[in-house]
C-alpha positions in Angstrom: 172.4 123.4 137.2 172.5 120.7 134.5 172.0 121.8 131.0 169.2 119.9 129.2 170.3 118.5 125.9 168.0 118.9 122.9 167.6 115.1 122.7 166.4 114.8 126.3 164.0 117.6 125.8 162.5 116.0 122.7 162.1 112.7 124.6 160.4 114.5 127.5 157.9 116.3 125.2 157.2 113.1 123.3 156.5 111.1 126.5 154.3 114.0 127.8 152.4 114.2 124.6 151.7 110.4 124.7 150.5 110.7 128.3 148.1 113.5 127.4 146.6 111.8 124.3 146.2 108.6 126.3 143.9 110.4 128.7 141.2 110.8 126.1 138.5 108.1 126.1 137.5 106.8 122.7 134.1 108.3 121.7 131.0 106.1 122.1 128.6 105.3 119.3 124.9 105.8 120.1 122.7 103.9 117.7 119.4 104.5 119.4 117.7 106.8 120.2 118.5 108.7 117.0 116.6 111.5 115.2 117.7 109.8 111.9 115.6 106.8 112.8 112.7 108.3 114.7 112.8 111.3 117.0 110.1 110.1 119.5 110.2 107.6 122.2 107.5 106.1 124.5 107.6 105.5 128.2 109.4 102.3 127.4 112.3 102.7 124.9 115.7 101.2 123.9 119.1 102.7 124.3 121.5 101.0 121.9 125.2 101.9 122.1 128.8 100.7 121.4 131.8 101.3 123.7 135.2 101.3 122.1 136.9 100.5 125.4 135.8 99.3 128.9 134.0 101.9 131.0 134.7 103.1 134.5 132.0 102.0 137.0 129.2 104.6 137.2 130.4 106.6 134.2 128.1 105.3 131.5 125.2 107.8 131.5 122.4 108.9 129.2 121.5 112.5 130.1 118.2 114.2 129.1 117.8 118.0 129.5 114.1 119.1 129.2 113.3 122.2 127.1 111.5 124.1 128.2 112.2 123.3 131.8 109.4 121.1 133.2 110.4 121.6 136.9 111.9 118.1 137.3 115.4 118.9 136.0 117.9 116.8 134.1 117.1 113.1 133.9 120.2 111.0 134.3 120.1 107.3 133.4 123.2 105.5 134.9 124.1 102.1 133.6 125.2 99.2 135.9 128.0 96.7 136.0 126.8 94.5 133.1 126.7 97.5 130.7 130.3 98.6 131.0 132.2 96.2 128.7 133.7 97.0 125.3 131.2 96.3 122.5 127.5 96.9 121.7 124.8 97.0 124.4 121.1 97.1 123.7 119.1 97.9 126.9 115.4 98.5 127.4 114.5 101.4 129.6 111.2 101.0 131.4 109.0 103.9 132.6 110.8 106.2 135.0 108.2 106.1 137.7 108.9 102.4 138.3 112.2 100.7 139.3 114.2 99.4 136.3 114.0 95.7 135.6 117.7 94.9 136.1 119.9 97.1 138.2 123.0 95.4 136.7 122.0 97.0 133.4 120.4 100.3 134.7 121.5 101.2 138.2 119.5 104.3 138.6 117.3 107.0 137.0 117.6 110.3 138.8 116.3 113.9 138.5 115.4 116.8 140.8 112.2 115.2 142.1 111.2 111.6 143.1 109.1 111.0 139.9 111.3 111.5 136.8 108.6 110.6 134.3 108.0 112.9 131.3 104.7 114.3 130.0 103.4 113.4 126.5 104.8 115.8 123.9 107.7 117.1 126.0 111.1 117.5 124.4 114.7 116.9 125.6 118.2 117.5 124.5 120.1 114.3 125.1 123.7 113.1 125.2 125.4 109.8 125.9 128.7 109.7 127.8 131.3 107.4 129.5 134.8 107.4 130.8 137.4 104.8 130.1 139.3 102.8 132.7 142.8 103.8 131.8 144.5 106.2 134.4 143.8 109.8 133.6 140.9 109.1 131.1 138.3 111.8 130.8 134.7 111.4 129.6 133.8 111.1 126.0 130.3 112.0 124.7 128.1 111.3 121.7 126.6 114.1 119.6 123.8 116.0 121.3 120.4 115.4 119.7 116.7 116.1 120.3 114.2 113.6 121.6 110.4 113.9 121.8 108.2 112.0 124.3 105.3 110.2 122.7 103.3 108.3 125.3 100.1 107.4 123.3 99.3 106.1 119.8 96.8 108.6 118.3 93.4 107.1 117.6 92.8 105.4 114.3 89.3 105.8 112.8 87.6 103.3 110.6 85.7 105.1 107.8 84.6 102.1 105.7 82.9 99.6 106.1 80.2 100.6 108.6 78.4 98.2 111.0 75.8 95.6 110.0 76.3 95.5 106.3 76.9 93.0 103.5 80.2 93.1 101.7 81.3 91.3 98.5 84.7 90.3 97.2 86.8 93.4 96.5 85.2 95.6 99.2 87.2 98.6 100.4 88.6 99.2 103.9 89.3 102.9 104.5 90.7 104.4 107.7 92.2 107.6 109.1 95.6 107.0 110.8 97.1 110.2 112.2 100.6 108.9 112.9 103.1 106.7 111.0 102.9 103.1 112.1 105.6 101.0 113.7 106.9 98.5 111.2 104.7 95.4 111.0 102.0 96.8 113.4 99.4 98.0 110.9 96.8 95.2 110.4 93.3 94.5 109.4 91.8 91.5 111.2 88.7 89.5 110.5 87.1 87.7 113.5 84.1 85.4 113.1 81.2 86.3 115.3 78.3 84.4 113.7 76.6 83.1 110.6 78.1 80.3 108.5 80.8 78.3 110.2 84.3 79.3 109.3 86.8 76.7 110.4 89.9 78.9 109.7 91.5 81.1 112.3 91.2 84.9 112.4 92.5 86.4 109.2 95.3 88.9 109.9 96.1 91.2 107.0 99.4 93.0 107.6 99.7 96.1 105.5 102.8 97.2 103.6 105.4 99.7 104.6 104.0 102.3 102.2 100.6 102.0 104.0 102.5 102.4 107.4 103.9 105.8 106.4 100.6 107.2 105.1 98.6 109.4 107.3 95.1 110.8 107.0 92.1 109.3 105.2 93.9 108.3 102.0 94.5 104.8 103.3 92.3 102.5 101.2 92.7 98.7 100.9 90.7 96.6 98.5 89.9 93.2 100.1 89.9 90.9 97.1 90.4 87.2 97.5 92.5 86.8 100.6 94.4 83.7 99.5 95.9 85.8 96.6 95.8 89.3 98.2 99.5 89.6 99.2 100.8 88.6 95.8 98.1 90.5 93.9 98.4 93.8 95.9 102.0 94.0 97.1 101.9 97.9 97.2 99.3 97.7 100.0 99.5 94.2 101.6 102.5 92.5 103.0 101.0 89.2 104.3 97.7 87.5 105.0 97.8 84.8 107.8 96.2 82.4 107.2 95.9 83.1 103.5 92.4 81.7 103.2 89.4 83.5 101.8 86.5 84.6 103.9 83.4 82.3 103.9 80.2 83.4 102.3 77.4 83.8 104.9 79.8 84.3 107.8 79.5 87.3 110.0 82.8 89.0 111.0 84.1 91.8 113.1 86.7 93.8 111.1 89.4 95.5 113.2 92.1 97.9 112.1 95.0 98.4 114.4 98.5 100.0 114.6 101.2 101.1 117.0 103.0 104.4 116.6 106.7 104.5 116.0 107.4 105.0 119.7 105.9 101.5 120.2 103.1 102.7 122.4 100.0 100.5 123.1 98.0 99.9 119.9 95.0 102.0 118.8 92.2 100.0 117.2 88.8 100.6 115.5 86.2 98.0 114.6 83.1 97.5 112.5 80.8 94.7 113.7 78.2 92.6 111.9 80.0 92.4 108.6 78.4 89.7 106.6 80.6 88.4 103.7 78.9 87.4 100.5 81.4 86.1 98.0 78.9 84.7 95.6 75.7 86.0 94.0 72.7 83.8 94.6 70.8 82.6 91.6 67.3 83.9 91.0 64.7 81.1 90.8 62.0 81.1 88.1 58.9 79.2 89.3 56.6 79.9 86.4 56.5 79.2 83.5 58.6 76.0 83.6 59.8 73.5 81.1 57.1 71.1 82.3 54.6 73.4 80.6 55.7 73.3 77.0 53.4 76.0 75.6 52.1 79.3 77.0 50.0 82.2 75.7 51.3 85.6 75.0 49.5 86.8 78.2 51.4 84.5 80.6 51.9 84.5 84.3 55.5 85.0 85.5 56.8 84.2 89.0 60.4 84.3 90.4 62.3 84.6 93.6 65.4 86.7 94.5 67.5 85.1 97.3 69.1 88.5 98.0 68.3 92.1 97.4 69.5 93.4 94.0 71.3 96.6 93.3 69.2 99.2 91.4 69.1 98.8 87.6 70.9 95.3 87.6 67.8 93.0 87.6 66.8 91.8 84.1 64.5 89.3 82.5 65.8 87.7 79.4 63.6 86.1 76.7 65.8 84.2 74.3 64.6 82.3 71.2 66.3 78.9 70.7 66.3 79.9 67.0 67.0 83.6 66.8 66.5 83.6 63.0 62.8 82.7 63.3 62.2 83.8 66.9 63.8 87.2 66.8 66.5 88.8 69.0 66.8 88.5 72.8 64.3 90.7 74.6 65.4 92.4 77.8 62.7 93.3 80.3 63.6 95.8 83.1 61.3 95.7 86.2 60.4 98.5 88.6 62.6 99.1 91.7 60.2 97.1 93.9 61.3 93.9 92.2 64.8 94.4 93.4 63.9 93.3 96.9 64.6 89.8 98.3 61.7 87.4 98.0 58.9 86.3 95.6 57.8 88.5 92.7 55.0 87.9 90.2 53.4 89.7 87.3 51.4 89.0 84.1 52.9 89.6 80.7 51.1 90.6 77.5 52.2 91.7 74.1 55.8 93.0 74.4 55.2 96.0 72.1 52.6 97.5 74.5 53.9 96.0 77.8 55.3 99.2 79.3 52.0 100.9 78.9 49.9 98.0 80.1 52.0 96.7 83.0 53.0 98.9 85.9 55.6 96.4 86.9 57.7 96.9 83.8 60.0 99.9 83.1 61.2 98.9 79.6 61.4 96.2 77.0 64.4 96.2 74.6 63.7 95.6 71.8 59.9 95.6 72.1 59.3 93.0 69.4 56.4 90.7 70.1 57.1 87.1 70.6 56.7 84.9 67.5 53.9 82.3 67.4 55.0 78.7 67.5 58.6 79.5 68.5 60.5 78.1 71.4 61.9 80.6 74.0 64.0 80.4 77.2 62.9 82.6 80.0 65.3 83.7 82.8 66.1 86.3 85.3 69.6 87.7 85.6 71.1 89.9 88.2 74.6 91.2 87.5 75.2 92.2 91.1 73.3 91.7 94.3 73.3 94.3 97.0 76.0 93.9 99.6 
């Protein structure tokens, strides 16, 4: 029997150690799915991974274990010949109940039954594994993580505006969004359906990332001038395309839309018959006019409102051209019936007793009578018309 020298024993152990360590495949890196990015996937999702060395054919697998057991067993996604090389691979997985688009990327999806699809809301423990091509390599795996199946974007509800109303510049859009939105998917779109011609395309207002993460009814966006909206309201609006304001008199359908983070089909909600009114129409005074240079204290007054006025905003102003001799501006407030669109007429008398003598008048401030032989300018103002 030959005695083994200490040097030969050391060399044998070193060679054996190198052989053993070489049999370990370098661990893979799984970028997606990842609970640190988003824990839910849809029926179509992406597997994004990096291999540190070439993989043995049939060894690259994404394994999903359902909990609780759904009766279909473990789902195993096996990658094909084009997905084995060293480096990063980003592969789209289509619904399990259909063949995968490219079998060189995904060679099979198997489980314990013919249909491996998952139900909405189900959960899985998943791990990614592969084996290197060097002799004696054993499989290396990623860290086990949890994955949830989300097959439908939950319904968005439009709270404001409602159907068939007038809106003015700065009107609010409020909606209830139960899920966080996929980046870039939360939009408000204006589509012309009638009224004044609008030569521009549909306006697509893409909301900001802070709006995407909001859930519930707290999501409110003020629709001020669209050409300046993104720069004026960066906390709520990312972009407006095209950045052109809405057209007064045009009727639009307003649609809010989003996709959930699992990138499921979008959920939308709309309000129809939205008439945009970006400018207040001017009331028209028909009588008295400048063609009649003088009038009596008991004079006839006739005017027209092109639109309905909001309550308490309609005023008649009687202004002396010389306030020193003619007195201060008198402000006359009419009854609510005068706020309606169309023609209105009444007969004035002495301002000091007008409220008592004229049922069309609510107040005169101040109630100083007009001064004889003084020149006055009569007009109707409306600070805001009803939208």
